[in-house]
MOPAC internal coordinates of N, CA, C and O (Angstrom, degrees):
PM7 1SCF
backbone

  N    0.0000 0     0.00 0     0.00 0    0    0    0
  C    1.4445 1     0.00 0     0.00 0    1    0    0
  C    1.5242 1   108.73 1     0.00 0    2    1    0
  O    1.2310 1   121.12 1   -52.16 1    3    2    1
  N    1.3383 1   115.46 1   127.84 1    3    2    1
  C    1.4611 1   120.31 1   174.95 1    5    3    2
  C    1.5218 1   107.24 1  -123.69 1    6    5    3
  O    1.2310 1   120.91 1   -47.67 1    7    6    5
  N    1.3130 1   115.86 1   132.33 1    7    6    5
  C    1.4554 1   120.44 1  -177.19 1    9    7    6
  C    1.5170 1   109.13 1  -138.71 1   10    9    7
  O    1.2310 1   120.92 1   -47.92 1   11   10    9
  N    1.3220 1   115.85 1   132.08 1   11   10    9
  C    1.4579 1   121.39 1   175.17 1   13   11   10
  C    1.5193 1   107.87 1  -113.40 1   14   13   11
  O    1.2310 1   120.86 1   -50.24 1   15   14   13
  N    1.2946 1   115.97 1   129.76 1   15   14   13
  C    1.4577 1   121.31 1   178.77 1   17   15   14
  C    1.5288 1   107.38 1  -123.17 1   18   17   15
  O    1.2310 1   120.82 1   -54.89 1   19   18   17
  N    1.3100 1   116.04 1   125.11 1   19   18   17
  C    1.4588 1   120.95 1   175.01 1   21   19   18
  C    1.5235 1   107.02 1  -100.21 1   22   21   19
  O    1.2310 1   121.21 1   -61.05 1   23   22   21
  N    1.3106 1   115.28 1   118.95 1   23   22   21
  C    1.4531 1   120.76 1  -177.52 1   25   23   22
  C    1.5186 1   110.59 1  -101.69 1   26   25   23
  O    1.2310 1   120.10 1   -68.18 1   27   26   25
  N    1.3286 1   117.42 1   111.82 1   27   26   25
  C    1.4665 1   118.70 1   174.03 1   29   27   26
  C    1.5256 1   109.94 1   -61.56 1   30   29   27
  O    1.2310 1   120.96 1   -14.43 1   31   30   29
  N    1.3158 1   115.77 1   165.57 1   31   30   29
  C    1.4643 1   120.52 1   179.63 1   33   31   30
  C    1.5256 1   110.20 1   -57.42 1   34   33   31
  O    1.2310 1   120.85 1   -34.15 1   35   34   33
  N    1.3246 1   115.97 1   145.85 1   35   34   33
  C    1.4655 1   120.31 1   174.45 1   37   35   34
  C    1.5204 1   113.29 1   128.92 1   38   37   35
  O    1.2310 1   121.06 1   -32.62 1   39   38   37
  N    1.3234 1   115.58 1   147.38 1   39   38   37
  C    1.4638 1   122.12 1  -177.54 1   41   39   38
  C    1.5312 1   112.24 1   -63.05 1   42   41   39
  O    1.2310 1   119.65 1   140.52 1   43   42   41
  N    1.3289 1   118.28 1   -39.48 1   43   42   41
  C    1.4638 1   121.14 1  -177.78 1   45   43   42
  C    1.5259 1   111.13 1   -58.76 1   46   45   43
  O    1.2310 1   120.51 1   145.79 1   47   46   45
  N    1.3082 1   116.63 1   -34.21 1   47   46   45
  C    1.4574 1   120.07 1  -179.45 1   49   47   46
  C    1.5245 1   111.71 1   -71.49 1   50   49   47
  O    1.2310 1   120.17 1   148.71 1   51   50   49
  N    1.3155 1   117.29 1   -31.29 1   51   50   49
  C    1.4731 1   120.39 1   174.86 1   53   51   50
  C    1.5230 1   109.56 1   -65.65 1   54   53   51
  O    1.2310 1   120.93 1   140.63 1   55   54   53
  N    1.3095 1   115.83 1   -39.37 1   55   54   53
  C    1.4664 1   119.95 1   178.43 1   57   55   54
  C    1.5187 1   110.44 1   -64.72 1   58   57   55
  O    1.2310 1   120.18 1   143.82 1   59   58   57
  N    1.3213 1   117.26 1   -36.18 1   59   58   57
  C    1.4724 1   121.57 1   176.41 1   61   59   58
  C    1.5245 1   110.26 1   -61.37 1   62   61   59
  O    1.2310 1   120.20 1   137.05 1   63   62   61
  N    1.3330 1   117.23 1   -42.95 1   63   62   61
  C    1.4616 1   120.96 1   178.64 1   65   63   62
  C    1.5219 1   110.52 1   -62.17 1   66   65   63
  O    1.2310 1   120.64 1   137.19 1   67   66   65
  N    1.3267 1   116.38 1   -42.81 1   67   66   65
  C    1.4677 1   120.15 1   179.24 1   69   67   66
  C    1.5250 1   110.35 1   -62.19 1   70   69   67
  O    1.2310 1   120.07 1   141.26 1   71   70   69
  N    1.3218 1   117.47 1   -38.74 1   71   70   69
  C    1.4641 1   121.44 1   178.66 1   73   71   70
  C    1.5217 1   110.75 1   -63.71 1   74   73   71
  O    1.2310 1   120.43 1   137.11 1   75   74   73
  N    1.3152 1   116.78 1   -42.89 1   75   74   73
  C    1.4688 1   120.64 1   178.79 1   77   75   74
  C    1.5222 1   110.17 1   -61.57 1   78   77   75
  O    1.2310 1   120.03 1   134.79 1   79   78   77
  N    1.3193 1   117.55 1   -45.21 1   79   78   77
  C    1.4725 1   121.12 1  -179.43 1   81   79   78
  C    1.5246 1   110.21 1   -63.95 1   82   81   79
  O    1.2310 1   119.84 1   137.37 1   83   82   81
  N    1.3171 1   117.90 1   -42.63 1   83   82   81
  C    1.4652 1   121.23 1  -179.54 1   85   83   82
  C    1.5203 1   112.13 1   -66.18 1   86   85   83
  O    1.2310 1   120.17 1   156.92 1   87   86   85
  N    1.3389 1   117.29 1   -23.08 1   87   86   85
  C    1.4745 1   119.81 1  -178.36 1   89   87   86
  C    1.5343 1   112.86 1   -85.29 1   90   89   87
  O    1.2310 1   119.63 1   175.20 1   91   90   89
  N    1.3128 1   118.30 1    -4.80 1   91   90   89
  C    1.4655 1   120.79 1   179.65 1   93   91   90
  C    1.5229 1   110.07 1   -67.55 1   94   93   91
  O    1.2310 1   120.56 1   -38.77 1   95   94   93
  N    1.3328 1   116.54 1   141.23 1   95   94   93
  C    1.4638 1   119.08 1   177.70 1   97   95   94
  C    1.5284 1   111.07 1   -57.73 1   98   97   95
  O    1.2310 1   120.71 1   -40.27 1   99   98   97
  N    1.3151 1   116.25 1   139.73 1   99   98   97
  C    1.4673 1   120.72 1  -176.58 1  101   99   98
  C    1.5225 1   112.88 1   -86.84 1  102  101   99
  O    1.2310 1   119.91 1   174.43 1  103  102  101
  N    1.3333 1   117.77 1    -5.57 1  103  102  101
  C    1.4607 1   120.29 1  -179.60 1  105  103  102
  C    1.5319 1   112.52 1   -88.22 1  106  105  103
  O    1.2310 1   119.97 1  -173.01 1  107  106  105
  N    1.3314 1   117.65 1     6.99 1  107  106  105
  C    1.4742 1   123.16 1   179.17 1  109  107  106
  C    1.5253 1   108.72 1  -131.65 1  110  109  107
  O    1.2310 1   121.54 1   -25.41 1  111  110  109
  N    1.3375 1   114.65 1   154.59 1  111  110  109
  C    1.4708 1   120.34 1   171.77 1  113  111  110
  C    1.5243 1   107.91 1   -87.76 1  114  113  111
  O    1.2310 1   120.75 1   -32.77 1  115  114  113
  N    1.3153 1   116.16 1   147.23 1  115  114  113
  C    1.4684 1   120.62 1  -176.98 1  117  115  114
  C    1.5250 1   110.32 1  -128.25 1  118  117  115
  O    1.2310 1   120.94 1   -36.62 1  119  118  117
  N    1.3099 1   115.81 1   143.38 1  119  118  117
  C    1.4590 1   122.60 1   172.84 1  121  119  118
  C    1.5245 1   106.33 1  -103.00 1  122  121  119
  O    1.2310 1   120.51 1   -59.74 1  123  122  121
  N    1.3097 1   116.62 1   120.26 1  123  122  121
  C    1.4571 1   121.46 1   179.70 1  125  123  122
  C    1.5230 1   107.25 1  -119.20 1  126  125  123
  O    1.2310 1   120.98 1   -57.47 1  127  126  125
  N    1.3212 1   115.72 1   122.53 1  127  126  125
  C    1.4542 1   121.20 1   179.74 1  129  127  126
  C    1.5184 1   108.13 1  -116.56 1  130  129  127
  O    1.2310 1   120.73 1   -49.05 1  131  130  129
  N    1.3155 1   116.20 1   130.95 1  131  130  129
  C    1.4624 1   121.48 1   178.22 1  133  131  130
  C    1.5257 1   107.66 1  -118.35 1  134  133  131
  O    1.2310 1   120.39 1   -52.41 1  135  134  133
  N    1.3121 1   116.85 1   127.59 1  135  134  133
  C    1.4611 1   120.76 1   176.32 1  137  135  134
  C    1.5172 1   109.02 1  -146.55 1  138  137  135
  O    1.2310 1   121.16 1   -23.56 1  139  138  137
  N    1.3069 1   115.39 1   156.44 1  139  138  137
  C    1.4609 1   120.02 1   178.88 1  141  139  138
  C    1.5203 1   108.99 1   -65.98 1  142  141  139
  O    1.2310 1   120.92 1   -45.29 1  143  142  141
  N    1.3127 1   115.85 1   134.71 1  143  142  141
  C    1.4626 1   120.85 1   178.50 1  145  143  142
  C    1.5253 1   109.28 1   -87.13 1  146  145  143
  O    1.2310 1   121.34 1   -56.65 1  147  146  145
  N    1.3118 1   115.04 1   123.35 1  147  146  145
  C    1.4647 1   120.60 1   175.97 1  149  147  146
  C    1.5158 1   107.64 1  -124.12 1  150  149  147
  O    1.2310 1   121.19 1   -47.14 1  151  150  149
  N    1.3103 1   115.33 1   132.86 1  151  150  149
  C    1.4532 1   119.29 1  -179.39 1  153  151  150
  C    1.5238 1   110.41 1   -66.81 1  154  153  151
  O    1.2310 1   120.96 1   -49.93 1  155  154  153
  N    1.3249 1   115.78 1   130.07 1  155  154  153
  C    1.4541 1   120.89 1   179.48 1  157  155  154
  C    1.5272 1   109.44 1   -73.54 1  158  157  155
  O    1.2310 1   121.19 1   -13.30 1  159  158  157
  N    1.3122 1   115.33 1   166.70 1  159  158  157
  C    1.4686 1   118.83 1   177.32 1  161  159  158
  C    1.5211 1   108.63 1   -55.61 1  162  161  159
  O    1.2310 1   121.25 1   -26.10 1  163  162  161
  N    1.3145 1   115.22 1   153.90 1  163  162  161
  C    1.4623 1   119.16 1  -178.66 1  165  163  162
  C    1.5206 1   110.05 1   -93.15 1  166  165  163
  O    1.2310 1   121.27 1   -18.54 1  167  166  165
  N    1.2984 1   115.18 1   161.46 1  167  166  165
  C    1.4669 1   120.85 1   176.87 1  169  167  166
  C    1.5337 1   109.76 1   -63.70 1  170  169  167
  O    1.2310 1   120.65 1   144.29 1  171  170  169
  N    1.3259 1   116.36 1   -35.71 1  171  170  169
  C    1.4677 1   121.23 1   177.82 1  173  171  170
  C    1.5349 1   110.14 1   -62.99 1  174  173  171
  O    1.2310 1   119.89 1   136.83 1  175  174  173
  N    1.3264 1   117.82 1   -43.17 1  175  174  173
  C    1.4666 1   120.86 1   177.46 1  177  175  174
  C    1.5286 1   110.37 1   -60.83 1  178  177  175
  O    1.2310 1   120.54 1   136.85 1  179  178  177
  N    1.3203 1   116.58 1   -43.15 1  179  178  177
  C    1.4606 1   120.93 1  -178.28 1  181  179  178
  C    1.5307 1   111.06 1   -65.63 1  182  181  179
  O    1.2310 1   120.36 1   137.86 1  183  182  181
  N    1.3326 1   116.91 1   -42.14 1  183  182  181
  C    1.4737 1   120.22 1   177.94 1  185  183  182
  C    1.5300 1   110.90 1   -62.93 1  186  185  183
  O    1.2310 1   120.43 1   139.85 1  187  186  185
  N    1.3283 1   116.78 1   -40.15 1  187  186  185
  C    1.4652 1   120.83 1   177.71 1  189  187  186
  C    1.5298 1   110.49 1   -62.57 1  190  189  187
  O    1.2310 1   120.17 1   135.46 1  191  190  189
  N    1.3349 1   117.28 1   -44.54 1  191  190  189
  C    1.4669 1   121.18 1  -179.28 1  193  191  190
  C    1.5205 1   110.87 1   -58.73 1  194  193  191
  O    1.2310 1   120.39 1   128.60 1  195  194  193
  N    1.3250 1   116.86 1   -51.40 1  195  194  193
  C    1.4647 1   120.40 1  -174.55 1  197  195  194
  C    1.5291 1   112.88 1   -82.00 1  198  197  195
  O    1.2310 1   120.02 1   143.72 1  199  198  197
  N    1.3400 1   117.57 1   -36.28 1  199  198  197
  C    1.4645 1   120.41 1  -174.59 1  201  199  198
  C    1.5140 1   114.89 1   -87.30 1  202  201  199
  O    1.2310 1   120.03 1   156.00 1  203  202  201
  N    1.3368 1   117.55 1   -24.00 1  203  202  201
  C    1.4699 1   120.48 1  -179.34 1  205  203  202
  C    1.5254 1   110.80 1  -114.84 1  206  205  203
  O    1.2310 1   120.60 1   121.74 1  207  206  205
  N    1.3309 1   116.47 1   -58.26 1  207  206  205
  C    1.4654 1   120.75 1  -173.00 1  209  207  206
  C    1.5223 1   111.09 1   -62.17 1  210  209  207
  O    1.2310 1   120.23 1   120.55 1  211  210  209
  N    1.3218 1   117.17 1   -59.45 1  211  210  209
  C    1.4691 1   119.55 1  -176.52 1  213  211  210
  C    1.5278 1   111.84 1   -68.54 1  214  213  211
  O    1.2310 1   120.23 1   144.84 1  215  214  213
  N    1.3378 1   117.17 1   -35.16 1  215  214  213
  C    1.4655 1   120.04 1   177.32 1  217  215  214
  C    1.5250 1   110.94 1   -61.74 1  218  217  215
  O    1.2310 1   120.60 1   142.29 1  219  218  217
  N    1.3235 1   116.46 1   -37.71 1  219  218  217
  C    1.4635 1   120.79 1   178.12 1  221  219  218
  C    1.5214 1   111.04 1   -69.40 1  222  221  219
  O    1.2310 1   120.59 1   135.70 1  223  222  221
  N    1.3145 1   116.47 1   -44.30 1  223  222  221
  C    1.4670 1   120.29 1  -176.71 1  225  223  222
  C    1.5238 1   111.71 1   -63.51 1  226  225  223
  O    1.2310 1   119.94 1   134.44 1  227  226  225
  N    1.3354 1   117.72 1   -45.56 1  227  226  225
  C    1.4780 1   119.14 1  -175.90 1  229  227  226
  C    1.5306 1   112.04 1   -65.91 1  230  229  227
  O    1.2310 1   120.01 1   159.63 1  231  230  229
  N    1.3243 1   117.59 1   -20.37 1  231  230  229
  C    1.4696 1   119.86 1   174.97 1  233  231  230
  C    1.5311 1   111.37 1   -65.74 1  234  233  231
  O    1.2310 1   120.68 1   155.90 1  235  234  233
  N    1.3358 1   116.30 1   -24.10 1  235  234  233
  C    1.4653 1   121.81 1  -177.65 1  237  235  234
  C    1.5296 1   112.71 1  -100.83 1  238  237  235
  O    1.2310 1   120.05 1   173.72 1  239  238  237
  N    1.3259 1   117.51 1    -6.28 1  239  238  237
  C    1.4677 1   121.51 1  -176.76 1  241  239  238
  C    1.5283 1   110.40 1  -126.43 1  242  241  239
  O    1.2310 1   120.18 1   -93.77 1  243  242  241
  N    1.3235 1   117.27 1    86.23 1  243  242  241
  C    1.4631 1   119.91 1  -179.81 1  245  243  242
  C    1.5335 1   111.44 1   -55.57 1  246  245  243
  O    1.2310 1   120.85 1   -45.19 1  247  246  245
  N    1.3178 1   115.97 1   134.81 1  247  246  245
  C    1.4554 1   121.38 1   178.34 1  249  247  246
  C    1.5221 1   114.11 1    90.12 1  250  249  247
  O    1.2310 1   120.07 1   167.93 1  251  250  249
  N    1.3208 1   117.48 1   -12.07 1  251  250  249
  C    1.4623 1   120.91 1   178.71 1  253  251  250
  C    1.5267 1   109.33 1   -89.49 1  254  253  251
  O    1.2310 1   121.17 1   -36.29 1  255  254  253
  N    1.3204 1   115.38 1   143.71 1  255  254  253
  C    1.4586 1   122.12 1   174.54 1  257  255  254
  C    1.5272 1   108.61 1  -108.82 1  258  257  255
  O    1.2310 1   119.64 1   -20.00 1  259  258  257
  N    1.3233 1   118.29 1   160.00 1  259  258  257
  C    1.4649 1   119.84 1   177.78 1  261  259  258
  C    1.5394 1   112.95 1   -53.39 1  262  261  259
  O    1.2310 1   119.83 1   141.10 1  263  262  261
  N    1.3243 1   117.94 1   -38.90 1  263  262  261
  C    1.4726 1   120.61 1   178.51 1  265  263  262
  C    1.5263 1   111.61 1   -62.93 1  266  265  263
  O    1.2310 1   120.52 1   143.37 1  267  266  265
  N    1.3325 1   116.62 1   -36.63 1  267  266  265
  C    1.4697 1   120.29 1   177.73 1  269  267  266
  C    1.5291 1   110.56 1   -63.63 1  270  269  267
  O    1.2310 1   121.04 1   134.41 1  271  270  269
  N    1.3194 1   115.62 1   -45.59 1  271  270  269
  C    1.4701 1   120.88 1  -179.62 1  273  271  270
  C    1.5253 1   110.01 1   -64.50 1  274  273  271
  O    1.2310 1   120.69 1   138.81 1  275  274  273
  N    1.3228 1   116.29 1   -41.19 1  275  274  273
  C    1.4594 1   121.43 1  -179.74 1  277  275  274
  C    1.5281 1   110.98 1   -58.14 1  278  277  275
  O    1.2310 1   120.53 1   128.92 1  279  278  277
  N    1.3151 1   116.60 1   -51.08 1  279  278  277
  C    1.4665 1   120.50 1  -179.78 1  281  279  278
  C    1.5253 1   111.26 1   -63.86 1  282  281  279
  O    1.2310 1   120.27 1   137.12 1  283  282  281
  N    1.3221 1   117.09 1   -42.88 1  283  282  281
  C    1.4573 1   121.05 1   179.99 1  285  283  282
  C    1.5256 1   111.36 1   -60.63 1  286  285  283
  O    1.2310 1   120.23 1   132.32 1  287  286  285
  N    1.3283 1   117.17 1   -47.68 1  287  286  285
  C    1.4655 1   120.46 1  -177.59 1  289  287  286
  C    1.5257 1   111.77 1   -66.44 1  290  289  287
  O    1.2310 1   119.80 1   142.18 1  291  290  289
  N    1.3264 1   117.99 1   -37.82 1  291  290  289
  C    1.4657 1   120.12 1   175.90 1  293  291  290
  C    1.5276 1   110.77 1   -61.04 1  294  293  291
  O    1.2310 1   120.62 1   135.25 1  295  294  293
  N    1.3255 1   116.42 1   -44.75 1  295  294  293
  C    1.4597 1   120.37 1   179.73 1  297  295  294
  C    1.5129 1   112.60 1   -65.60 1  298  297  295
  O    1.2310 1   120.53 1   138.39 1  299  298  297
  N    1.3214 1   116.59 1   -41.61 1  299  298  297
  C    1.4604 1   120.19 1   179.75 1  301  299  298
  C    1.5240 1   111.29 1   -65.97 1  302  301  299
  O    1.2310 1   120.45 1   143.73 1  303  302  301
  N    1.3222 1   116.75 1   -36.27 1  303  302  301
  C    1.4667 1   120.44 1  -177.93 1  305  303  302
  C    1.5245 1   112.31 1   -80.01 1  306  305  303
  O    1.2310 1   119.84 1   132.51 1  307  306  305
  N    1.3181 1   117.92 1   -47.49 1  307  306  305
  C    1.4653 1   121.52 1  -171.84 1  309  307  306
  C    1.5259 1   114.01 1  -103.69 1  310  309  307
  O    1.2310 1   120.22 1   171.59 1  311  310  309
  N    1.3137 1   117.19 1    -8.41 1  311  310  309
  C    1.4563 1   120.51 1  -179.79 1  313  311  310
  C    1.5268 1   112.22 1   102.16 1  314  313  311
  O    1.2310 1   121.69 1   -12.31 1  315  314  313
  N    1.3044 1   114.38 1   167.69 1  315  314  313
  C    1.4616 1   122.33 1  -175.57 1  317  315  314
  C    1.5245 1   110.44 1  -119.75 1  318  317  315
  O    1.2310 1   120.95 1   -28.07 1  319  318  317
  N    1.3220 1   115.78 1   151.93 1  319  318  317
  C    1.4556 1   121.29 1   168.68 1  321  319  318
  C    1.5266 1   107.60 1  -123.66 1  322  321  319
  O    1.2310 1   120.95 1   -30.76 1  323  322  321
  N    1.3206 1   115.80 1   149.24 1  323  322  321
  C    1.4669 1   121.24 1  -178.76 1  325  323  322
  C    1.5188 1   109.09 1   -94.70 1  326  325  323
  O    1.2310 1   120.96 1   -44.84 1  327  326  325
  N    1.3194 1   115.77 1   135.16 1  327  326  325
  C    1.4583 1   122.72 1   176.13 1  329  327  326
  C    1.5175 1   108.57 1  -117.59 1  330  329  327
  O    1.2310 1   121.13 1   -39.05 1  331  330  329
  N    1.3063 1   115.45 1   140.95 1  331  330  329
  C    1.4557 1   119.88 1   178.49 1  333  331  330
  C    1.5155 1   107.96 1  -120.85 1  334  333  331
  O    1.2310 1   120.92 1   -44.79 1  335  334  333
  N    1.3102 1   115.85 1   135.21 1  335  334  333
  C    1.4572 1   120.93 1   177.75 1  337  335  334
  C    1.5089 1   110.64 1   179.24 1  338  337  335
  O    1.2310 1   120.69 1   -26.73 1  339  338  337
  N    1.3023 1   116.28 1   153.27 1  339  338  337
  C    1.4557 1   122.40 1  -179.21 1  341  339  338
  C    1.5219 1   111.89 1    56.46 1  342  341  339
  O    1.2310 1   121.20 1  -149.51 1  343  342  341
  N    1.3330 1   115.32 1    30.49 1  343  342  341
  C    1.4542 1   120.02 1   178.30 1  345  343  342
  C    1.5110 1   114.49 1    73.73 1  346  345  343
  O    1.2310 1   120.34 1  -162.79 1  347  346  345
  N    1.3268 1   116.96 1    17.21 1  347  346  345
  C    1.4631 1   120.52 1  -178.00 1  349  347  346
  C    1.5270 1   109.57 1  -139.02 1  350  349  347
  O    1.2310 1   121.45 1   -16.36 1  351  350  349
  N    1.3117 1   114.83 1   163.64 1  351  350  349
  C    1.4663 1   121.96 1   175.89 1  353  351  350
  C    1.5262 1   107.96 1  -113.09 1  354  353  351
  O    1.2310 1   121.14 1   -32.46 1  355  354  353
  N    1.3191 1   115.43 1   147.54 1  355  354  353
  C    1.4678 1   119.49 1   172.93 1  357  355  354
  C    1.5156 1   109.09 1  -149.92 1  358  357  355
  O    1.2310 1   121.25 1   -19.51 1  359  358  357
  N    1.3142 1   115.20 1   160.49 1  359  358  357
  C    1.4631 1   121.15 1   179.72 1  361  359  358
  C    1.5197 1   109.61 1  -100.48 1  362  361  359
  O    1.2310 1   121.64 1   -30.51 1  363  362  361
  N    1.3444 1   114.46 1   149.49 1  363  362  361
  C    1.4556 1   120.91 1   174.79 1  365  363  362
  C    1.5263 1   107.19 1  -139.91 1  366  365  363
  O    1.2310 1   120.01 1   -39.30 1  367  366  365
  N    1.3403 1   117.58 1   140.70 1  367  366  365
  C    1.4650 1   119.35 1   177.18 1  369  367  366
  C    1.5270 1   110.68 1   -60.09 1  370  369  367
  O    1.2310 1   120.68 1   -37.19 1  371  370  369
  N    1.3201 1   116.30 1   142.81 1  371  370  369
  C    1.4653 1   121.24 1   179.81 1  373  371  370
  C    1.5266 1   111.19 1   -67.97 1  374  373  371
  O    1.2310 1   120.03 1   143.92 1  375  374  373
  N    1.3274 1   117.55 1   -36.08 1  375  374  373
  C    1.4644 1   121.21 1  -178.89 1  377  375  374
  C    1.5204 1   110.65 1  -117.78 1  378  377  375
  O    1.2310 1   121.32 1   -24.03 1  379  378  377
  N    1.3365 1   115.09 1   155.97 1  379  378  377
  C    1.4565 1   121.45 1   172.99 1  381  379  378
  C    1.5305 1   108.04 1  -108.55 1  382  381  379
  O    1.2310 1   120.86 1   -16.74 1  383  382  381
  N    1.3008 1   115.97 1   163.26 1  383  382  381
  C    1.4645 1   118.56 1  -178.93 1  385  383  382
  C    1.5225 1   112.41 1   -83.52 1  386  385  383
  O    1.2310 1   119.74 1   159.52 1  387  386  385
  N    1.3184 1   118.11 1   -20.48 1  387  386  385
  C    1.4639 1   120.37 1  -175.49 1  389  387  386
  C    1.5245 1   113.18 1   -64.91 1  390  389  387
  O    1.2310 1   119.80 1   154.74 1  391  390  389
  N    1.3213 1   117.98 1   -25.26 1  391  390  389
  C    1.4629 1   120.76 1  -178.37 1  393  391  390
  C    1.5267 1   113.03 1   -95.82 1  394  393  391
  O    1.2310 1   119.82 1  -177.68 1  395  394  393
  N    1.3162 1   117.95 1     2.32 1  395  394  393
  C    1.4632 1   120.36 1  -177.56 1  397  395  394
  C    1.5321 1   110.54 1   -76.01 1  398  397  395
  O    1.2310 1   121.06 1   -39.71 1  399  398  397
  N    1.3285 1   115.57 1   140.29 1  399  398  397
  C    1.4615 1   118.71 1   173.83 1  401  399  398
  C    1.5364 1   108.25 1   -82.22 1  402  401  399
  O    1.2310 1   120.77 1    -2.54 1  403  402  401
  N    1.3380 1   116.12 1   177.46 1  403  402  401
  C    1.4644 1   119.94 1  -175.17 1  405  403  402
  C    1.5264 1   112.62 1   -57.55 1  406  405  403
  O    1.2310 1   120.38 1   135.94 1  407  406  405
  N    1.3424 1   116.88 1   -44.06 1  407  406  405
  C    1.4636 1   119.96 1  -178.04 1  409  407  406
  C    1.5225 1   111.29 1   -67.47 1  410  409  407
  O    1.2310 1   119.98 1   133.45 1  411  410  409
  N    1.3478 1   117.65 1   -46.55 1  411  410  409
  C    1.4628 1   120.92 1   179.18 1  413  411  410
  C    1.5226 1   111.09 1   -61.68 1  414  413  411
  O    1.2310 1   120.65 1   142.55 1  415  414  413
  N    1.3387 1   116.37 1   -37.45 1  415  414  413
  C    1.4605 1   120.62 1   178.69 1  417  415  414
  C    1.5270 1   110.17 1   -66.60 1  418  417  415
  O    1.2310 1   120.67 1   137.77 1  419  418  417
  N    1.3353 1   116.32 1   -42.23 1  419  418  417
  C    1.4735 1   120.06 1   176.70 1  421  419  418
  C    1.5259 1   111.05 1   -61.58 1  422  421  419
  O    1.2310 1   120.74 1   138.56 1  423  422  421
  N    1.3310 1   116.19 1   -41.44 1  423  422  421
  C    1.4682 1   120.45 1   177.32 1  425  423  422
  C    1.5263 1   110.78 1   -62.65 1  426  425  423
  O    1.2310 1   120.55 1   141.73 1  427  426  425
  N    1.3318 1   116.56 1   -38.27 1  427  426  425
  C    1.4702 1   120.38 1   178.79 1  429  427  426
  C    1.5319 1   110.55 1   -66.40 1  430  429  427
  O    1.2310 1   120.54 1   138.10 1  431  430  429
  N    1.3162 1   116.58 1   -41.90 1  431  430  429
  C    1.4675 1   119.98 1   177.15 1  433  431  430
  C    1.5232 1   111.23 1   -61.01 1  434  433  431
  O    1.2310 1   120.37 1   138.42 1  435  434  433
  N    1.3189 1   116.90 1   -41.58 1  435  434  433
  C    1.4655 1   121.19 1   178.05 1  437  435  434
  C    1.5251 1   110.36 1   -64.39 1  438  437  435
  O    1.2310 1   120.31 1   139.25 1  439  438  437
  N    1.3274 1   117.01 1   -40.75 1  439  438  437
  C    1.4609 1   120.93 1   176.69 1  441  439  438
  C    1.5317 1   110.35 1   -57.88 1  442  441  439
  O    1.2310 1   120.58 1   134.57 1  443  442  441
  N    1.3282 1   116.50 1   -45.43 1  443  442  441
  C    1.4681 1   120.43 1  -179.15 1  445  443  442
  C    1.5192 1   110.03 1   -63.57 1  446  445  443
  O    1.2310 1   119.99 1   135.36 1  447  446  445
  N    1.3280 1   117.62 1   -44.64 1  447  446  445
  C    1.4690 1   120.63 1   178.83 1  449  447  446
  C    1.5292 1   110.73 1   -58.64 1  450  449  447
  O    1.2310 1   120.25 1   135.73 1  451  450  449
  N    1.3281 1   117.12 1   -44.27 1  451  450  449
  C    1.4654 1   120.39 1  -178.97 1  453  451  450
  C    1.5264 1   111.34 1   -67.20 1  454  453  451
  O    1.2310 1   120.37 1   137.67 1  455  454  453
  N    1.3231 1   116.89 1   -42.33 1  455  454  453
  C    1.4717 1   121.29 1   179.11 1  457  455  454
  C    1.5293 1   109.84 1   -60.77 1  458  457  455
  O    1.2310 1   121.03 1   136.26 1  459  458  457
  N    1.3294 1   115.64 1   -43.74 1  459  458  457
  C    1.4620 1   119.55 1   179.98 1  461  459  458
  C    1.5273 1   111.57 1   -68.21 1  462  461  459
  O    1.2310 1   120.07 1   142.52 1  463  462  461
  N    1.3234 1   117.48 1   -37.48 1  463  462  461
  C    1.4632 1   120.75 1   178.30 1  465  463  462
  C    1.5280 1   110.23 1   -59.73 1  466  465  463
  O    1.2310 1   120.74 1   141.29 1  467  466  465
  N    1.3460 1   116.19 1   -38.71 1  467  466  465
  C    1.4655 1   119.86 1   177.26 1  469  467  466
  C    1.5243 1   112.05 1   -62.81 1  470  469  467
  O    1.2310 1   120.82 1   153.56 1  471  470  469
  N    1.3240 1   116.04 1   -26.44 1  471  470  469
  C    1.4727 1   121.66 1  -179.77 1  473  471  470
  C    1.5238 1   112.40 1   -96.48 1  474  473  471
  O    1.2310 1   120.49 1  -176.44 1  475  474  473
  N    1.3338 1   116.67 1     3.56 1  475  474  473
  C    1.4587 1   120.45 1   178.77 1  477  475  474
  C    1.5232 1   113.80 1    82.04 1  478  477  475
  O    1.2310 1   119.97 1  -161.86 1  479  478  477
  N    1.3080 1   117.66 1    18.14 1  479  478  477
  C    1.4694 1   121.58 1   178.37 1  481  479  478
  C    1.5190 1   107.81 1  -106.27 1  482  481  479
  O    1.2310 1   120.58 1   -60.36 1  483  482  481
  N    1.3253 1   116.49 1   119.64 1  483  482  481
  C    1.4600 1   121.23 1  -179.04 1  485  483  482
  C    1.5327 1   109.59 1   -88.85 1  486  485  483
  O    1.2310 1   120.70 1   -55.43 1  487  486  485
  N    1.3101 1   116.27 1   124.57 1  487  486  485
  C    1.4644 1   122.78 1   175.47 1  489  487  486
  C    1.5206 1   106.98 1  -110.50 1  490  489  487
  O    1.2310 1   119.85 1   -62.63 1  491  490  489
  N    1.3272 1   117.90 1   117.37 1  491  490  489
  C    1.4752 1   119.17 1  -179.14 1  493  491  490
  C    1.5274 1   111.00 1   -66.16 1  494  493  491
  O    1.2310 1   121.31 1   -30.25 1  495  494  493
  N    1.3411 1   115.09 1   149.75 1  495  494  493
  C    1.4693 1   120.00 1   176.11 1  497  495  494
  C    1.5198 1   109.15 1   -66.11 1  498  497  495
  O    1.2310 1   120.76 1   -26.41 1  499  498  497
  N    1.3326 1   116.16 1   153.59 1  499  498  497
  C    1.4748 1   118.55 1   176.45 1  501  499  498
  C    1.5228 1   110.30 1   -68.03 1  502  501  499
  O    1.2310 1   120.91 1   -27.96 1  503  502  501
  N    1.3076 1   115.86 1   152.04 1  503  502  501
  C    1.4604 1   120.16 1   174.88 1  505  503  502
  C    1.5115 1   107.70 1   -77.49 1  506  505  503
  O    1.2310 1   120.63 1   -44.81 1  507  506  505
  N    1.3100 1   116.40 1   135.19 1  507  506  505
  C    1.4663 1   119.16 1  -179.29 1  509  507  506
  C    1.4930 1   111.57 1  -106.96 1  510  509  507
  O    1.2310 1   120.10 1   180.00 1  511  510  509

């Protein structure tokens, strides 16, 4: 049995978690993991990134694909790590966008807009 419970802020919700734990059968061992819940990026944010931001950028960079821009912007924003293999070195972004929460994703979008503005590429704001 695997169960995920998201507890909104408040003392009553902590009591609910305690009730769930106390109701577990005692004849088995249980793994209980507690971590802060952060909302993941939204589907709307992701569509804006790929359908507006990257589509706009590749119009100004002949030969670049959206995937190229995606990797470049992640590396520029979060940093790069060096990988060695096959007798060569290459860079890879330290972070991926799939694990970003809504706020971190919004910050990344703002970073891309600012970086592009410095290069003379206008990225329209998302529709709210």
